[in-house]
N, C-alpha and C positions, 0 to 999 in steps of 0.2 A: 365138730362144728368150730367155726372160727368167728370170733366176735367182730361185729361191724360197727360202723358209726351210725347212731340213730339219726333219723330225719327230725326236723323241727315239727312238733305235733302238739295236740291238745293234752297229751298225757306223757309224762316222762316214761321211758321204756328202755329195755335192752333188746338187741337184735343179734342173732347168731345165724351165720350163713353155712350151708353145706360146704364140704371141701370141693365138690365139683362145681364148675361154673355153668350157668344156664341163663336163658332169657326169662324163664319163669320156674318157680319152685312150688312144690307142695308146701303148704304153710300151716303152722299152728300158732294161734294167738292164745297164750296161756295166762289166765287171770287168777291171781292168788286170792287166798281167803283173808278174813279179818285178822288183824294183828300180825301180819307178815309183810313181805315186800316182793318186788319184782324178781328177786333171785330164788324165791321159794320153790317154784315148780320146775326150775331148770333141770335138776337131777332127775325128776320124774319123767320128763319128756326125753331126756337122754337115755334113760333106761329102756325106753320102748324100742330103740335101735333103728329108727327111721331117719333117712337122710333128708331132713326138711329144713326150711327156713323157719326159725323160731323167733317170735316176737312176744316179749313179756312186759306188759304195761304195769305201772305202779298205780294203785288206787289213789284217788285225789285227796282223801281225807286222812288226817292224822288220827290214829286210834286213841281215844281218850282214856281207855282203861289200862293200857299197857303200851308196849313198844309196837312199832310197825304202823301199818296204814289200814284203812277201811274204805269200802265202796259206799256205804251208807250207814246211818244210825239205826239202832235197834228200835222197833216200834212194838210189834206184837208178833206172836208166832205165825209165820207164813206171810206176814205183811211188812215189808220194809217201810221205814219212816219216809213219808211221801216226798218232802222237799229235798232231802239229801239224795234219795234214790233217783228222783227225776233229774237232778243236776248231773249225777254220775252217768245216767243212761245217755243223756245228751252229749256229754264229753266222750263217752265210749263210741257212740255213733259217729261223731266227728272224727275220732281217732281211726276207726276202721276205714272210713272213706280216705283219710290221709295216707294210711299205709297201703291201701290198694293202689293209690296213685304214685306213691313214693318208693315202693319196693317191687321187685320182680316176682309178684305173686301169681300163681297159676290162675288162669281166667275163671275157673270154677269158684274161686274164692278160698278163704282160709277155713280150717276147722277151728271153732271156738271151744276152748277147753278151760274148765274152771273147777275149783274146789271151794266148798263153803260159799261165802258171798260171791266168789268168782264164778261159781256154777250158776248162781241166780243171775248174775250179769251176763253170762254166756247165753242163758235162755232168753233174757230180755232183749239183748241186741240181735240175737239170731232170729227170734220169732217176729221181731219188728221188720226184718229185712232178709227173709230166708232165701231170696233168689241170688244173693251175693255171698253165700257161704256154702262150704262143701259139707258141713255137718256140725253137730254139737256134742261135746262130751261134758256131762254134768256129774261131778263126783260129790256126793253128799249135798245136794242142793234141791231146788224146787222151782217150778214155773211161777213167777209172780203174777198170777192171773187175777189177784184181788187188788192190783195196783192201778187199774184203769188204763193200762197200756193198750194202744191200738194194735194188738197182735194180729198178724196176717194169717188167721186160721185157715182161710181158703187156699193159701199158697204153700201149705206144709206137706202136701201129698208127696210121699216118697223121700222126704228129708231124713237122712241118716242121723240117728240120735243114739248115743250110748249113755246110760244112766246107771250109777251104782249107789247103793245105800246100805248102811249098817243097820242090822236089826236092833242093835242096842245104842243107836245114835242118841246121845244125851243133849245135843245142841239143836239138831234139826230132825224131828221125829220121822221115822220111816213112812208114816202115813202120808206126809207131804210129798215124798218121792213117789209113792204109789198113785196119789191123786194126779200128780203131774203127768205121769206116764199114761194114765187113762185119758187125760185131755188130749195128749199128743196122738195117741192111737186113734181116738175118735176123729181127729182132724186128718188122719191118713199118713202121719209120719211113720217112717220105718224105724221102730224103737227096739233097741236091745236093752232090757232092764235086768240088772242082777242085784240080788240081795245077799248079804254076807253076814256071818256071825261075827260081827265086829262093832266097834263104836263109831265115833266120828273120825274116820281115818281112811287111808289108802293102803291096802295090804298087797303082798305079792300076788295073791289070787286075783285081786282087781286088775293089777297090771298085766297079768297073763291074758285075761279076758279082753282087756282093752287093746292089747297088741293084736289079737285075732281080729277084732272089729276094725282096727285101723288098717290092717293089711287089706281087708276087703274094700274099704272106702277109698284107699289110695291106689287101688289097682288100676 
């Protein structure tokens, strides 16, 4: 991948183009978790080995506990703090509209990929506007269905979703991942859900399964 010049947008971000030149590219928007930044998931996406346009936004809030950034403040298990969460969702929705207009993205839209808080944001933005995305990858996250978002449940039929979760996740319990998958399956989404004997992390086993899923979605 070759690094490009970012467009002006609602979120600071990195953009990497494939080596080949095209009028439109398969695209991944990669959203980092709490306490990191826009560089965090670049190696993960590169390791998948796909020739994609990669866009990596930085979360808009400074993480108060340590270094890095956050998408929202912690409220309670499975429920983001409403004010900070809603502000970030609006910024992310605006950002996705801007990148669809400003970058040569495939007409089917990008895959939204996230870890931790980034997975929650991927779910939020994708389920609010499922007709403009190709799929969702949620690594150790959950659907924020208790946040009063106007999720387009009736428009999720056939939407490709890959979700992974650690059985020993100490930050986001696996039960939240299971609950999210049940909601998506009931809405008709095409969900691949994998549980692993791991904590709050992404392992080589996750990446192998994700690569298989991605190959099918980008075919």
